[in-house]
N, CA, C and O atoms as a GROMACS GRO file, in nm:
protein
  356
    1MET      N    1   0.092  -0.136  -0.008
    1MET     CA    2   0.017  -0.019   0.009
    1MET      C    3   0.103   0.129  -0.011
    1MET      O    4   0.225   0.128   0.004
    2GLN      N    5   0.032   0.255  -0.046
    2GLN     CA    6   0.127   0.356  -0.078
    2GLN      C    7   0.092   0.449   0.014
    2GLN      O    8  -0.019   0.446   0.066
    3LEU      N    9   0.198   0.556   0.049
    3LEU     CA   10   0.163   0.645   0.164
    3LEU      C   11   0.028   0.710   0.136
    3LEU      O   12  -0.058   0.726   0.223
    4SER      N   13   0.016   0.745   0.018
    4SER     CA   14  -0.103   0.804   0.000
    4SER      C   15  -0.241   0.706   0.038
    4SER      O   16  -0.350   0.750   0.076
    5ASP      N   17  -0.213   0.594   0.021
    5ASP     CA   18  -0.359   0.536   0.058
    5ASP      C   19  -0.358   0.545   0.205
    5ASP      O   20  -0.465   0.563   0.264
    6TRP      N   21  -0.238   0.533   0.274
    6TRP     CA   22  -0.236   0.536   0.434
    6TRP      C   23  -0.282   0.657   0.469
    6TRP      O   24  -0.360   0.653   0.563
    7LEU      N   25  -0.259   0.769   0.424
    7LEU     CA   26  -0.287   0.893   0.437
    7LEU      C   27  -0.456   0.882   0.448
    7LEU      O   28  -0.530   0.910   0.542
    8GLY      N   29  -0.487   0.829   0.312
    8GLY     CA   30  -0.668   0.862   0.308
    8GLY      C   31  -0.741   0.787   0.391
    8GLY      O   32  -0.842   0.830   0.446
    9PHE      N   33  -0.687   0.651   0.410
    9PHE     CA   34  -0.770   0.578   0.519
    9PHE      C   35  -0.766   0.625   0.653
    9PHE      O   36  -0.870   0.621   0.719
   10THR      N   37  -0.626   0.683   0.719
   10THR     CA   38  -0.610   0.774   0.847
   10THR      C   39  -0.708   0.923   0.844
   10THR      O   40  -0.762   0.975   0.942
   11ALA      N   41  -0.711   0.966   0.715
   11ALA     CA   42  -0.789   1.086   0.718
   11ALA      C   43  -0.964   1.040   0.751
   11ALA      O   44  -1.036   1.094   0.835
   12ALA      N   45  -1.003   0.926   0.657
   12ALA     CA   46  -1.104   0.877   0.632
   12ALA      C   47  -1.176   0.816   0.776
   12ALA      O   48  -1.298   0.810   0.792
   13ALA      N   49  -1.098   0.784   0.852
   13ALA     CA   50  -1.131   0.711   0.963
   13ALA      C   51  -1.114   0.806   1.085
   13ALA      O   52  -1.172   0.771   1.187
   14LEU      N   53  -1.047   0.913   1.088
   14LEU     CA   54  -1.084   1.047   1.167
   14LEU      C   55  -1.193   1.099   1.113
   14LEU      O   56  -1.284   1.120   1.194
   15THR      N   57  -1.209   1.121   1.021
   15THR     CA   58  -1.355   1.228   0.975
   15THR      C   59  -1.507   1.141   0.990
   15THR      O   60  -1.614   1.190   1.024
   16THR      N   61  -1.482   1.008   0.957
   16THR     CA   62  -1.591   0.932   1.001
   16THR      C   63  -1.620   0.890   1.136
   16THR      O   64  -1.734   0.874   1.179
   17ALA      N   65  -1.492   0.868   1.214
   17ALA     CA   66  -1.548   0.872   1.350
   17ALA      C   67  -1.577   0.967   1.406
   17ALA      O   68  -1.620   0.932   1.516
   18SER      N   69  -1.580   1.087   1.394
   18SER     CA   70  -1.614   1.219   1.410
   18SER      C   71  -1.776   1.196   1.449
   18SER      O   72  -1.822   1.226   1.559
   19PHE      N   73  -1.849   1.138   1.344
   19PHE     CA   74  -1.977   1.122   1.315
   19PHE      C   75  -2.054   1.030   1.460
   19PHE      O   76  -2.171   1.037   1.497
   20ILE      N   77  -1.959   0.961   1.510
   20ILE     CA   78  -2.009   0.840   1.604
   20ILE      C   79  -2.045   0.927   1.721
   20ILE      O   80  -2.158   0.895   1.759
   21PRO      N   81  -1.992   1.027   1.795
   21PRO     CA   82  -2.031   1.088   1.905
   21PRO      C   83  -2.186   1.153   1.884
   21PRO      O   84  -2.274   1.150   1.971
   22GLN      N   85  -2.200   1.208   1.760
   22GLN     CA   86  -2.359   1.272   1.730
   22GLN      C   87  -2.458   1.159   1.744
   22GLN      O   88  -2.549   1.170   1.826
   23VAL      N   89  -2.443   1.017   1.648
   23VAL     CA   90  -2.484   0.917   1.658
   23VAL      C   91  -2.570   0.865   1.789
   23VAL      O   92  -2.690   0.843   1.807
   24TRP      N   93  -2.455   0.858   1.868
   24TRP     CA   94  -2.449   0.767   1.964
   24TRP      C   95  -2.581   0.871   2.065
   24TRP      O   96  -2.694   0.835   2.097
   25LEU      N   97  -2.519   0.988   2.092
   25LEU     CA   98  -2.599   1.106   2.144
   25LEU      C   99  -2.750   1.107   2.106
   25LEU      O  100  -2.842   1.085   2.185
   26THR      N  101  -2.761   1.134   1.981
   26THR     CA  102  -2.909   1.135   1.945
   26THR      C  103  -2.977   0.999   1.959
   26THR      O  104  -3.099   0.999   1.978
   27LEU      N  105  -2.907   0.874   1.952
   27LEU     CA  106  -2.974   0.752   2.012
   27LEU      C  107  -3.002   0.751   2.129
   27LEU      O  108  -3.103   0.690   2.164
   28ARG      N  109  -2.909   0.828   2.238
   28ARG     CA  110  -2.932   0.792   2.379
   28ARG      C  111  -3.067   0.875   2.404
   28ARG      O  112  -3.172   0.826   2.444
   29THR      N  113  -3.048   0.996   2.376
   29THR     CA  114  -3.134   1.129   2.434
   29THR      C  115  -3.260   1.143   2.353
   29THR      O  116  -3.365   1.178   2.406
   30ARG      N  117  -3.250   1.114   2.223
   30ARG     CA  118  -3.373   1.142   2.133
   30ARG      C  119  -3.393   1.282   2.091
   30ARG      O  120  -3.493   1.316   2.028
   31ASP      N  121  -3.280   1.381   2.134
   31ASP     CA  122  -3.306   1.520   2.125
   31ASP      C  123  -3.241   1.548   1.975
   31ASP      O  124  -3.122   1.540   1.944
   32VAL      N  125  -3.323   1.576   1.912
   32VAL     CA  126  -3.305   1.634   1.761
   32VAL      C  127  -3.315   1.781   1.742
   32VAL      O  128  -3.295   1.838   1.634
   33SER      N  129  -3.348   1.839   1.855
   33SER     CA  130  -3.363   1.993   1.842
   33SER      C  131  -3.263   2.093   1.764
   33SER      O  132  -3.293   2.186   1.688
   34GLY      N  133  -3.140   2.048   1.803
   34GLY     CA  134  -3.025   2.136   1.718
   34GLY      C  135  -2.970   2.031   1.578
   34GLY      O  136  -2.857   2.027   1.530
   35ILE      N  137  -3.074   1.965   1.541
   35ILE     CA  138  -3.012   1.905   1.410
   35ILE      C  139  -3.055   1.986   1.284
   35ILE      O  140  -3.171   2.028   1.290
   36SER      N  141  -3.000   2.011   1.195
   36SER     CA  142  -3.082   2.059   1.108
   36SER      C  143  -3.095   1.961   0.981
   36SER      O  144  -2.996   1.904   0.933
   37ILE      N  145  -3.212   1.948   0.935
   37ILE     CA  146  -3.257   1.843   0.831
   37ILE      C  147  -3.191   1.874   0.692
   37ILE      O  148  -3.144   1.792   0.614
   38GLY      N  149  -3.198   2.037   0.676
   38GLY     CA  150  -3.109   2.071   0.570
   38GLY      C  151  -2.983   2.039   0.521
   38GLY      O  152  -2.950   2.018   0.404
   39MET      N  153  -2.911   2.038   0.630
   39MET     CA  154  -2.785   2.016   0.648
   39MET      C  155  -2.746   1.885   0.624
   39MET      O  156  -2.657   1.846   0.548
   40TYR      N  157  -2.820   1.818   0.695
   40TYR     CA  158  -2.783   1.671   0.695
   40TYR      C  159  -2.845   1.607   0.587
   40TYR      O  160  -2.792   1.502   0.550
   41ALA      N  161  -2.954   1.650   0.520
   41ALA     CA  162  -2.979   1.586   0.356
   41ALA      C  163  -2.884   1.629   0.257
   41ALA      O  164  -2.839   1.556   0.170
   42ALA      N  165  -2.849   1.785   0.277
   42ALA     CA  166  -2.729   1.779   0.170
   42ALA      C  167  -2.609   1.732   0.188
   42ALA      O  168  -2.539   1.705   0.090
   43PHE      N  169  -2.572   1.716   0.300
   43PHE     CA  170  -2.443   1.626   0.354
   43PHE      C  171  -2.463   1.512   0.283
   43PHE      O  172  -2.399   1.494   0.179
   44ALA      N  173  -2.567   1.404   0.336
   44ALA     CA  174  -2.564   1.294   0.313
   44ALA      C  175  -2.544   1.255   0.152
   44ALA      O  176  -2.482   1.162   0.101
   45THR      N  177  -2.635   1.384   0.084
   45THR     CA  178  -2.621   1.355  -0.080
   45THR      C  179  -2.496   1.394  -0.106
   45THR      O  180  -2.448   1.317  -0.188
   46GLY      N  181  -2.419   1.478  -0.073
   46GLY     CA  182  -2.276   1.489  -0.122
   46GLY      C  183  -2.196   1.365  -0.070
   46GLY      O  184  -2.114   1.312  -0.146
   47VAL      N  185  -2.209   1.330   0.019
   47VAL     CA  186  -2.125   1.177   0.058
   47VAL      C  187  -2.158   1.050  -0.017
   47VAL      O  188  -2.084   0.955  -0.043
   48PHE      N  189  -2.303   1.074  -0.049
   48PHE     CA  190  -2.332   0.954  -0.124
   48PHE      C  191  -2.262   0.971  -0.288
   48PHE      O  192  -2.230   0.868  -0.347
   49LEU      N  193  -2.244   1.098  -0.352
   49LEU     CA  194  -2.159   1.116  -0.460
   49LEU      C  195  -2.010   1.083  -0.449
   49LEU      O  196  -1.948   1.012  -0.528
   50TRP      N  197  -1.959   1.146  -0.338
   50TRP     CA  198  -1.844   1.105  -0.316
   50TRP      C  199  -1.793   0.946  -0.322
   50TRP      O  200  -1.690   0.889  -0.358
   51LEU      N  201  -1.920   0.906  -0.268
   51LEU     CA  202  -1.904   0.732  -0.266
   51LEU      C  203  -1.945   0.689  -0.397
   51LEU      O  204  -1.905   0.574  -0.412
   52ILE      N  205  -1.998   0.724  -0.484
   52ILE     CA  206  -1.984   0.688  -0.629
   52ILE      C  207  -1.873   0.713  -0.692
   52ILE      O  208  -1.805   0.632  -0.754
   53TYR      N  209  -1.852   0.838  -0.674
   53TYR     CA  210  -1.704   0.902  -0.727
   53TYR      C  211  -1.582   0.794  -0.690
   53TYR      O  212  -1.495   0.770  -0.774
   54GLY      N  213  -1.583   0.740  -0.575
   54GLY     CA  214  -1.494   0.650  -0.506
   54GLY      C  215  -1.514   0.514  -0.599
   54GLY      O  216  -1.428   0.467  -0.674
   55ILE      N  217  -1.635   0.467  -0.580
   55ILE     CA  218  -1.641   0.334  -0.677
   55ILE      C  219  -1.596   0.336  -0.825
   55ILE      O  220  -1.548   0.241  -0.887
   56ALA      N  221  -1.626   0.492  -0.882
   56ALA     CA  222  -1.600   0.497  -0.985
   56ALA      C  223  -1.420   0.495  -1.026
   56ALA      O  224  -1.379   0.454  -1.135
   57GLU      N  225  -1.331   0.546  -0.919
   57GLU     CA  226  -1.216   0.551  -0.943
   57GLU      C  227  -1.148   0.451  -0.869
   57GLU      O  228  -1.026   0.465  -0.860
   58GLY      N  229  -1.205   0.345  -0.810
   58GLY     CA  230  -1.147   0.240  -0.755
   58GLY      C  231  -1.071   0.286  -0.624
   58GLY      O  232  -0.981   0.212  -0.583
   59SER      N  233  -1.100   0.403  -0.555
   59SER     CA  234  -1.039   0.430  -0.458
   59SER      C  235  -1.097   0.376  -0.339
   59SER      O  236  -1.202   0.423  -0.295
   60TRP      N  237  -1.037   0.280  -0.282
   60TRP     CA  238  -1.094   0.220  -0.148
   60TRP      C  239  -1.106   0.312  -0.014
   60TRP      O  240  -1.195   0.314   0.071
   61PRO      N  241  -0.980   0.391  -0.028
   61PRO     CA  242  -1.006   0.490   0.103
   61PRO      C  243  -1.128   0.575   0.074
   61PRO      O  244  -1.204   0.582   0.171
   62LEU      N  245  -1.165   0.637  -0.026
   62LEU     CA  246  -1.289   0.698  -0.062
   62LEU      C  247  -1.434   0.601  -0.034
   62LEU      O  248  -1.538   0.636   0.022
   63ILE      N  249  -1.401   0.483  -0.088
   63ILE     CA  250  -1.538   0.395  -0.090
   63ILE      C  251  -1.557   0.351   0.065
   63ILE      O  252  -1.671   0.326   0.105
   64ALA      N  253  -1.456   0.342   0.144
   64ALA     CA  254  -1.467   0.285   0.276
   64ALA      C  255  -1.520   0.397   0.367
   64ALA      O  256  -1.625   0.383   0.430
   65ALA      N  257  -1.447   0.503   0.374
   65ALA     CA  258  -1.499   0.617   0.440
   65ALA      C  259  -1.643   0.691   0.422
   65ALA      O  260  -1.712   0.739   0.512
   66ASN      N  261  -1.669   0.687   0.280
   66ASN     CA  262  -1.783   0.748   0.227
   66ASN      C  263  -1.930   0.638   0.271
   66ASN      O  264  -2.036   0.674   0.323
   67ALA      N  265  -1.891   0.510   0.232
   67ALA     CA  266  -1.987   0.422   0.287
   67ALA      C  267  -2.022   0.409   0.424
   67ALA      O  268  -2.131   0.365   0.462
   68ILE      N  269  -1.925   0.450   0.502
   68ILE     CA  270  -1.961   0.451   0.693
   68ILE      C  271  -2.022   0.608   0.718
   68ILE      O  272  -2.118   0.638   0.789
   69THR      N  273  -1.949   0.684   0.650
   69THR     CA  274  -1.999   0.836   0.681
   69THR      C  275  -2.166   0.830   0.641
   69THR      O  276  -2.256   0.859   0.720
   70LEU      N  277  -2.182   0.793   0.522
   70LEU     CA  278  -2.330   0.798   0.452
   70LEU      C  279  -2.417   0.728   0.560
   70LEU      O  280  -2.526   0.771   0.596
   71SER      N  281  -2.353   0.610   0.611
   71SER     CA  282  -2.467   0.499   0.702
   71SER      C  283  -2.457   0.600   0.802
   71SER      O  284  -2.571   0.639   0.827
   72LEU      N  285  -2.361   0.666   0.878
   72LEU     CA  286  -2.378   0.738   1.001
   72LEU      C  287  -2.469   0.860   0.997
   72LEU      O  288  -2.561   0.887   1.074
   73ALA      N  289  -2.412   0.947   0.865
   73ALA     CA  290  -2.531   1.091   0.841
   73ALA      C  291  -2.659   1.049   0.826
   73ALA      O  292  -2.749   1.119   0.872
   74SER      N  293  -2.684   0.946   0.768
   74SER     CA  294  -2.842   0.856   0.732
   74SER      C  295  -2.897   0.854   0.871
   74SER      O  296  -2.996   0.917   0.908
   75CYS      N  297  -2.811   0.762   0.955
   75CYS     CA  298  -2.904   0.749   1.086
   75CYS      C  299  -2.927   0.861   1.152
   75CYS      O  300  -3.041   0.880   1.193
   76VAL      N  301  -2.815   0.968   1.177
   76VAL     CA  302  -2.898   1.096   1.214
   76VAL      C  303  -2.997   1.166   1.142
   76VAL      O  304  -3.089   1.225   1.199
   77LEU      N  305  -2.983   1.164   1.018
   77LEU     CA  306  -3.073   1.229   0.966
   77LEU      C  307  -3.236   1.162   0.971
   77LEU      O  308  -3.338   1.230   0.976
   78LEU      N  309  -3.229   1.010   0.969
   78LEU     CA  310  -3.359   0.953   0.997
   78LEU      C  311  -3.401   0.963   1.135
   78LEU      O  312  -3.520   0.987   1.156
   79LEU      N  313  -3.314   0.947   1.243
   79LEU     CA  314  -3.342   0.996   1.364
   79LEU      C  315  -3.393   1.124   1.373
   79LEU      O  316  -3.495   1.134   1.442
   80ARG      N  317  -3.348   1.231   1.318
   80ARG     CA  318  -3.420   1.387   1.326
   80ARG      C  319  -3.564   1.401   1.254
   80ARG      O  320  -3.654   1.482   1.277
   81LEU      N  321  -3.558   1.300   1.164
   81LEU     CA  322  -3.719   1.302   1.082
   81LEU      C  323  -3.795   1.226   1.189
   81LEU      O  324  -3.901   1.274   1.228
   82ARG      N  325  -3.750   1.104   1.245
   82ARG     CA  326  -3.838   1.057   1.359
   82ARG      C  327  -3.894   1.116   1.444
   82ARG      O  328  -4.016   1.115   1.463
   83TYR      N  329  -3.786   1.196   1.528
   83TYR     CA  330  -3.813   1.245   1.647
   83TYR      C  331  -3.848   1.383   1.666
   83TYR      O  332  -3.840   1.439   1.776
   84VAL      N  333  -3.900   1.456   1.530
   84VAL     CA  334  -3.951   1.589   1.505
   84VAL      C  335  -4.056   1.592   1.637
   84VAL      O  336  -4.131   1.504   1.681
   85HIS      N  337  -4.033   1.711   1.677
   85HIS     CA  338  -4.109   1.768   1.783
   85HIS      C  339  -4.223   1.866   1.703
   85HIS      O  340  -4.183   1.968   1.647
   86ILE      N  341  -4.342   1.837   1.702
   86ILE     CA  342  -4.433   1.899   1.639
   86ILE      C  343  -4.485   1.995   1.760
   86ILE      O  344  -4.493   1.946   1.873
   87PRO      N  345  -4.508   2.087   1.746
   87PRO     CA  346  -4.551   2.161   1.894
   87PRO      C  347  -4.722   2.169   1.870
   87PRO      O  348  -4.789   2.170   1.767
   88ARG      N  349  -4.756   2.174   2.002
   88ARG     CA  350  -4.918   2.131   2.018
   88ARG      C  351  -4.985   2.254   2.023
   88ARG      O  352  -4.922   2.348   2.071
   89GLU      N  353  -5.111   2.275   1.981
   89GLU     CA  354  -5.169   2.414   1.993
   89GLU      C  355  -5.250   2.423   2.096
   89GLU      O  356  -5.306   2.529   2.122
   0.00000   0.00000   0.00000
């Protein structure tokens, strides 16, 4: 494996792992008040496109990182949609 692959995997691991605390906190507390649907929808779409790009290029660091990140970001987005608090009149 080349140095650039190691750098890619390390960067991917760090940026992907950064989503784990958000997913864990959201699952534990079900508090989604500070989560933007628009931001997570745009982010998940962008990560999906990076995943497709990684597949097209055959870049395993891109494929691995974006597959996991897409799963985590989608989880947060789905939790946000599920636990949305509708104000009562």
